[in-house]
C-alpha positions in Angstrom: 0.1 -0.4 -0.2 1.7 3.5 -0.7 1.1 6.0 1.6 -0.2 9.5 -0.4 3.0 11.9 -0.2 2.0 13.9 2.7 0.7 11.6 4.7 5.0 10.3 4.2 6.3 13.5 4.9 4.0 13.2 8.3 5.9 10.4 8.9 9.3 11.8 7.6 8.6 14.6 9.6 7.9 11.8 13.1 10.8 9.8 12.8 13.3 12.9 12.6 12.3 13.9 15.7 11.6 10.6 16.9 15.7 10.4 15.5 17.4 13.7 16.2 15.7 15.2 18.1 15.4 12.6 20.9 19.2 10.4 20.1 19.3 8.2 22.7 17.1 5.8 21.8 16.8 2.3 24.9 18.2 -1.2 23.6 15.8 -2.6 25.0 12.1 -1.3 23.9 11.5 1.1 21.0 10.5 4.4 23.2 13.8 7.4 22.3 14.9 10.2 24.3 16.5 14.0 24.2 18.1 13.5 27.0 20.6 10.4 28.7 19.3 10.9 31.3 15.9 10.4 31.1 17.1 6.9 29.2 18.5 6.0 32.2 15.4 6.9 34.4 13.7 4.5 32.0 16.3 1.5 32.3 15.4 1.3 35.4 11.6 0.0 34.5 12.9 -2.7 31.9 14.5 -4.2 35.1 12.4 -6.6 36.4 13.4 -6.7 40.3 11.8 -2.9 41.8 13.5 -1.4 44.6 11.3 -2.8 48.1 11.8 -0.9 51.1 13.0 -3.0 53.6 10.9 -1.2 56.3 7.4 -1.5 55.6 7.7 -3.1 51.8 6.5 -0.8 49.2 7.7 -1.3 45.1 9.4 2.3 43.8 10.6 2.4 40.1 13.8 3.6 40.2 16.1 2.8 43.3 16.3 7.5 43.7 13.0 7.0 44.6 13.2 4.3 47.6 16.9 5.9 48.7 14.6 9.3 49.1 11.1 6.9 51.0 13.7 5.8 53.4 14.7 8.8 55.1 11.3 8.8 56.7 11.8 5.6 58.6 15.4 6.4 59.2 14.7 10.3 60.8 17.9 11.1 58.6 18.1 15.0 58.6 21.7 15.5 56.3 20.0 19.0 54.3 21.9 21.3 57.0 21.1 24.5 57.6 24.1 27.2 56.8 22.4 30.5 58.2 20.2 28.7 61.6 20.0 25.5 63.6 17.8 23.9 61.2 18.2 20.5 59.2 16.0 18.4 56.9 15.3 15.3 56.0 15.5 16.5 51.7 17.2 19.5 49.9 13.8 20.7 48.2 12.7 21.6 52.0 15.7 22.8 52.5 14.9 25.9 49.7 11.9 26.0 51.2 13.6 26.6 54.6 15.7 28.9 53.2 13.6 30.9 51.5 11.4 30.8 53.9 12.8 32.2 57.0 16.1 33.7 55.5 15.0 35.5 52.7 13.6 39.4 52.0 9.7 38.6 52.2 9.1 41.8 49.7 5.6 40.5 50.1 3.1 42.8 52.8 -0.7 41.8 53.3 -2.2 45.3 53.0 -3.9 43.8 56.4 -1.6 42.4 59.1 1.6 43.6 57.3 2.4 40.4 58.2 5.4 39.8 55.4 6.1 36.9 53.3 8.8 35.3 50.5 7.0 34.4 47.6 4.0 35.7 46.4 1.8 32.7 46.4 1.6 32.8 50.0 0.7 36.1 50.6 -2.0 35.0 48.1 -3.1 32.1 49.6 -2.7 33.7 53.6 -4.8 37.0 52.6 -8.0 34.3 52.2 -8.1 34.7 55.7 -8.9 38.3 56.1 -11.5 37.8 53.1 -13.8 35.5 55.8 -14.5 33.0 53.4 -14.7 29.8 54.3 -14.5 27.8 50.7 -13.0 24.2 52.6 -15.4 22.2 54.4 -15.0 19.0 56.6 -16.9 16.3 54.7 -17.7 15.0 59.0 -18.9 18.3 61.4 -19.3 20.4 57.8 -17.1 23.6 59.8 -16.1 25.6 57.5 -12.5 26.7 57.2 -10.5 29.6 54.6 -7.8 27.9 53.8 -7.1 23.4 52.6 -4.6 22.9 54.5 -6.5 24.2 57.6 -9.0 21.7 57.4 -7.2 19.2 56.7 -5.6 19.4 59.8 -9.0 19.2 61.1 -10.0 16.3 60.0 -7.4 14.6 62.1 -10.2 14.4 64.9 -12.1 12.1 63.3 -9.6 10.3 61.0 -7.5 10.0 63.8 -5.4 9.6 60.2 -2.1 11.1 60.1 -0.5 11.9 57.3 3.1 10.7 58.0 3.7 7.0 59.9 6.1 6.9 63.2 7.7 3.5 62.7 9.8 2.4 65.9 13.0 -0.2 66.0 12.1 -3.3 68.5 15.4 -4.2 69.2 14.6 -7.7 71.2 12.7 -8.6 68.4 14.8 -6.7 65.7 11.7 -5.5 63.8 10.1 -2.4 62.7 6.8 -1.1 63.4 4.0 1.4 63.6 
C-alpha cells in the first residue's frame, strides 16, 4: 500500500523528530529520549526486581525514589541550614525553609502587614482576611479558609496522620508502626 505524499511527509517528519531530536534510544524497547538522563531513568523500569523498602515493603520504580522514601523510616536529616540549626530530610525542604525564613520578604499583607518571601504564600494568606471559608469538613460541616487548616482539623475525626512513625524493637530486631 502506497502512502499519499502528505502522510509520507508527516511520517518522515515523525522519524526525524524521533531520531534527530531524541537520539537516546533504549536498546530494550522502541522508546527514545531527548536526554541521556531520561533514558537511564527509563531503563530502570525494565528491571523486573523493583526496589523495595525493607521496612514497609513498598515498591518503587527507581532506586533513587526508594532512597528518598527511606528517610521517612530513618529520621535522617542530612540537609543542614547554614544560617540556623534547622535540618531537613529533603533538599527541597531546606530550600523552602531558607526562602521562607531567611530570605527577604517583599510581599506584605495590606490587612495585617505580615510579610512573605513568596507571592503565592501572600495570596493564600489573604484568604483568611476575606471571611470566605470555602473548605468544609465532610464530617461536621465546619468551614475553613484554607485547605491546609481543614486537613489538620479532619484528623480529629479520622485519627489518620499524613505520616507514619516507625519504631525499632531491639529484642525482635523488627520495625513496627
